[in-house]
C-alpha positions in Angstrom: 109.4 113.9 91.4 106.8 111.6 89.9 103.7 111.3 92.0 102.7 107.9 93.4 99.6 106.6 91.7 96.3 107.0 93.7 93.6 104.3 93.2 90.8 104.7 95.7 88.6 101.6 95.6 85.6 100.8 97.7 86.6 97.7 99.7 90.2 97.9 98.5 93.1 96.5 100.4 96.2 98.7 100.6 99.7 98.5 101.8 100.6 102.0 103.0 104.1 103.2 103.8 105.5 106.6 104.6 109.1 107.7 105.4 110.5 110.5 107.5 111.7 113.5 105.6 115.3 112.9 104.4 114.9 109.5 106.1 115.0 111.1 109.5 113.4 109.4 112.5 109.7 109.9 112.9 109.6 108.1 116.3 112.1 108.9 119.0 110.5 107.4 122.1 107.7 105.3 123.4 105.3 108.3 123.6 105.8 108.9 119.8 105.0 105.3 118.9 102.0 105.2 121.3 100.6 108.4 120.0 100.9 107.3 116.4 98.9 104.1 117.2 96.3 106.2 119.0 95.9 108.2 115.8 95.6 105.0 113.8 92.7 104.0 116.1 91.1 107.4 115.5 91.6 107.1 111.8 89.8 103.8 111.9 86.8 105.4 113.7 86.6 108.6 111.6 87.1 107.1 108.2 85.8 103.5 108.7 89.1 102.1 107.7 89.8 98.5 108.7 93.4 98.0 110.0 94.8 94.5 109.4 98.5 94.9 110.3 101.0 97.5 111.2 104.8 97.9 111.7 106.3 101.1 113.0 110.1 101.3 112.3 112.3 104.2 113.4 112.0 106.3 110.2 109.0 104.8 108.5 105.8 102.8 109.0 103.8 100.1 107.2 100.1 99.7 107.4 97.8 97.1 105.8 94.3 98.5 105.6 91.0 98.1 103.8 88.7 101.0 102.8 85.0 100.2 102.5 84.4 103.8 101.6 87.1 104.2 98.9 88.9 106.9 101.0 92.5 105.7 101.5 94.0 109.0 100.4 91.9 111.1 102.8 92.4 108.8 105.7 96.2 108.6 105.4 96.6 112.3 104.6 94.7 112.9 107.9 96.9 110.5 109.8 100.2 112.0 108.5 99.1 115.6 109.0 97.8 114.9 112.5 100.9 113.2 113.6 103.2 115.8 112.0 101.4 118.6 113.9 101.6 116.8 117.2 105.3 115.7 116.6 106.4 119.3 115.7 104.6 120.9 118.6 106.0 118.4 121.1 109.6 119.2 120.1 109.3 122.8 118.9 110.1 121.8 115.4 108.9 123.2 112.1 108.8 121.8 108.6 107.9 118.4 107.1 108.0 115.3 109.2 107.2 112.9 106.3 109.0 112.8 103.0 106.6 113.7 100.2 103.4 111.8 99.6 102.8 108.4 101.2 103.0 105.4 98.9 100.0 103.2 98.6 99.9 99.8 96.9 96.5 98.3 96.0 96.5 94.7 97.1 94.4 91.7 96.1 93.1 90.4 99.4 93.3 86.7 100.5 96.6 85.0 100.0 98.2 88.2 98.7 97.3 90.0 101.9 98.6 87.2 104.0 101.9 87.1 102.2 102.2 90.9 102.5 101.6 90.8 106.2 104.4 88.3 106.6 106.7 90.6 104.7 105.7 93.5 106.9 106.2 91.7 110.2 109.7 90.6 109.1 110.8 94.2 108.8 112.3 94.5 112.3 114.8 91.6 111.6 115.5 92.4 107.9 118.8 94.1 108.8 122.4 93.7 107.9 123.3 93.3 111.5 121.2 90.2 111.8 122.3 88.8 108.4 119.1 89.6 106.6 119.9 92.8 104.9 119.3 93.2 101.1 122.7 91.8 100.0 122.3 88.7 102.3 118.8 88.0 101.2 119.7 88.3 97.5 122.6 85.8 98.1 120.3 83.4 99.9 117.7 83.5 97.1 120.4 82.8 94.6 121.7 79.8 96.7 125.0 81.5 97.3 124.7 82.0 101.1 125.4 79.5 103.9 122.5 78.4 106.1 122.1 80.6 109.1 123.8 79.4 112.3 121.9 78.5 115.4 123.1 81.6 117.1 122.0 83.8 114.2 118.5 82.2 114.2 118.2 82.7 117.9 119.2 86.4 117.7 116.7 87.0 114.9 113.8 85.3 116.7 114.6 87.1 119.9 114.6 90.5 118.1 111.3 89.6 116.2 109.5 88.5 119.4 110.6 91.4 121.5 109.9 94.1 118.9 107.0 96.0 120.5 105.7 98.3 117.8 104.2 95.7 115.4 101.0 93.7 115.1 103.1 90.5 115.0 102.8 90.1 118.8 99.0 89.8 118.4 99.2 87.5 115.4 101.7 85.2 116.9 100.1 85.0 120.4 102.8 86.9 122.2 100.5 89.7 123.3 97.0 91.0 123.3 95.7 92.6 120.1 94.4 96.2 120.2 90.6 96.2 120.0 90.8 98.0 116.6 93.1 95.5 114.9 91.3 93.1 112.7 93.6 90.0 112.6 90.8 87.5 111.9 90.8 87.6 108.0 94.5 86.9 107.7 94.6 84.3 110.5 91.8 82.4 108.7 94.1 82.3 105.7 96.9 80.8 107.8 94.9 77.8 109.0 91.3 76.4 108.7 91.2 75.2 112.3 90.5 78.2 114.6 92.4 76.6 117.4 95.6 76.4 115.3 95.5 79.7 113.5 97.9 81.6 115.8 100.4 78.8 115.8 100.2 78.5 112.0 100.8 82.2 111.5 103.7 82.2 113.9 105.3 79.3 112.1 104.8 81.0 108.8 106.8 84.0 109.9 109.3 82.4 112.1 110.0 79.7 109.5 111.2 82.5 107.2 113.5 83.7 110.0 115.1 80.3 110.5 115.7 79.9 106.7 117.0 83.4 106.3 115.2 83.6 102.9 112.6 86.2 102.3 110.9 86.3 98.9 110.0 90.0 98.4 106.4 90.5 97.3 107.5 93.6 95.3 109.0 91.4 92.6 105.4 90.7 91.7 104.3 94.3 91.8 102.7 95.6 88.6 103.2 99.2 87.4 104.4 100.2 90.8 100.9 100.2 92.3 99.1 96.8 92.1 99.9 93.6 93.9 97.8 90.6 92.9 96.9 88.2 90.1 96.6 89.1 86.4 92.8 89.2 86.4 92.8 91.6 89.5 95.5 93.8 87.9 93.6 94.2 84.6 90.5 95.1 86.5 92.3 97.8 88.5 94.2 99.2 85.5 91.2 100.9 84.1 90.6 102.8 87.3 94.1 104.4 87.5 94.2 108.0 86.6 97.4 108.6 84.6 99.0 112.0 84.0 102.4 113.5 83.1 103.5 113.3 86.8 102.4 109.7 87.4 105.3 107.3 88.0 105.4 104.4 85.6 103.0 106.0 83.2 104.4 104.3 80.1 103.9 100.9 81.7 100.5 101.7 83.0 99.1 102.8 79.7 97.8 99.9 77.6 99.5 99.6 74.3 97.2 99.0 71.3 98.1 98.5 67.7 96.7 101.2 65.3 94.6 98.5 63.7 92.9 97.8 67.1 92.2 101.5 67.5 90.7 101.7 64.0 88.3 98.8 64.8 87.1 100.6 67.9 86.5 103.8 65.9 84.6 101.8 63.3 82.3 100.4 66.0 81.7 103.8 67.4 80.9 105.3 64.0 79.1 102.3 62.5 81.2 102.6 59.4 84.3 101.0 57.9 87.6 102.8 57.9 87.8 102.9 54.1 84.5 104.7 54.0 85.4 107.7 56.3 89.2 107.9 56.3 89.5 110.4 53.5 86.0 111.9 53.8 86.2 115.7 53.9 85.1 117.1 57.3 84.7 113.7 58.9 86.3 113.3 62.4 86.8 109.6 62.2 90.5 109.6 61.0 91.4 112.4 63.4 90.0 110.7 66.5 91.9 107.6 65.5 95.1 109.6 65.3 94.3 111.2 68.7 93.8 107.8 70.3 96.8 106.4 68.5 98.9 109.1 70.1 97.7 108.2 73.5 97.5 104.4 73.4 99.6 102.9 70.6 103.1 104.1 71.5 103.7 105.1 67.9 105.6 108.2 66.9 103.7 110.9 65.0 105.5 109.9 61.8 104.6 106.3 62.3 100.9 107.3 63.0 100.9 109.2 59.8 102.1 106.2 57.8 99.5 103.9 59.5 96.8 106.4 58.6 97.5 106.4 54.9 100.7 108.2 54.4 100.1 111.5 56.2 103.2 113.6 57.1 104.2 114.6 60.7 102.8 118.1 60.5 99.4 117.0 59.2 99.1 114.5 62.1 99.9 117.3 64.6 97.4 119.7 63.0 94.7 116.9 62.8 95.0 116.2 66.5 94.9 119.9 67.5 91.9 120.5 65.2 90.1 117.6 66.8 90.7 118.8 70.4 89.5 122.3 69.4 86.3 120.8 67.8 85.6 118.6 70.8 84.9 121.7 72.9 82.1 122.7 70.6 80.5 119.4 69.6 78.8 117.2 72.2 78.6 114.3 69.7 82.4 114.4 69.1 83.0 114.8 72.9 80.9 111.7 73.6 82.7 109.7 70.9 86.1 110.6 72.3 85.1 109.7 75.8 83.7 106.3 74.7 86.9 105.6 72.8 89.0 106.6 75.8 87.0 104.1 77.9 87.4 101.3 75.4 91.1 101.9 75.1 91.5 101.7 78.9 89.7 98.4 79.3 
């Protein structure tokens, strides 16, 4: 299974979700829910994580957090392990409580965080039973569904307002906020006037319930890991570590033309391609082939043709030779690292 991408950013906002193993329940009673929230409080204190919103469903949870210390992975791993140990001891179980690794989406704050919190808080009513399941929402967005009846709206609002294990109560003014919940930044986005922020946020969420239409934020997700504007996404892209087990690796890697790669190599070497391409013992052509293999999306045959008519085997040998030499030459190693950085911008 492909690994979720991990991007630990100082001051980064994250939407975190984790599901029960085989979609099994992770909360069975009030004590389970309450203990999990107690651990969230401890996580905040231990890792200096700021918690903006939460929703605990039967077999999964959602958190919206910010990490001043760039430690989202450590914090959530601690949370999941701590709860799993407690959960299994309480019931005499063994084995995994959560299914694989948690999923973390790096979110641009501000309006993006506000919209994501609305999506999270609607989870308890996003069910087929209440006419807001996936099929119903798709039909509504396409204009193919009837407007919800008064009875449907009343049932949805009743369920939303009485759902206990969500930060919505605090945001909408239906209950007291835990001392560790930081609702201020998102409420400020809902309305400028402090006196009207709670009412504005409540109307923002409950208006979606009345309409029966929910625009999923995941349609705007980039590479499965970033939610935000284009400028924010480009900035984050260079910080993502990509390997063979990373989900969406082809989309994450920036695609460059071979001509663009050649220009970068020329800048690093301070020479023109024509001057060093065929020079015996020069590493310029080989490092261009190496970067082309990583960032251009061209096949080995296509790379050979771009580099002056080299056959497939020669391209393979050139890249292998370069990698071997890089372990013995600090100059070559620095050049390759610089080219790697430039190609990831």
